[in-house]
C-alpha positions, 0 to 999 in steps of 0.5 A: 123688257128688263136690262142687265150688265154681263161682266167679263174679266180676264187675267189676274190670278183667276183667268178668264170669268163671267156673270151678271152684274149684282146689286149690293143685295146680291140679286142681278142688277136690272135696269128699265132701259138699255140706255141706263144699263149702257151708261152704267156699263160705260162708267164700270169699263172707265172705272175698272180698266186703269193703268194699274189693273192687273186683269181686263174688265169688259161690261156690256149692257144686254137684254136679260129676258 
C-alpha cells in the first residue's frame, strides 16, 4: 500500500482548495509507510502555519490506494 499527504488550504486570496502533495517532478508524493507520510505532514504543518501566514494549512497522511 502507498501513502500520500492530503493538503487543504483555506483563507488567503484563493479561498478553500485541496489536493495531494506533489513531488519536485510534479507527480504525487508517495511514501512507503504511514509513519513516513505522517512525519512529513507534521513537518509541513509546523512550517506553514506560522504567525504571519495569510492562510491556514492542513496536511494529513492518508492511504492513496
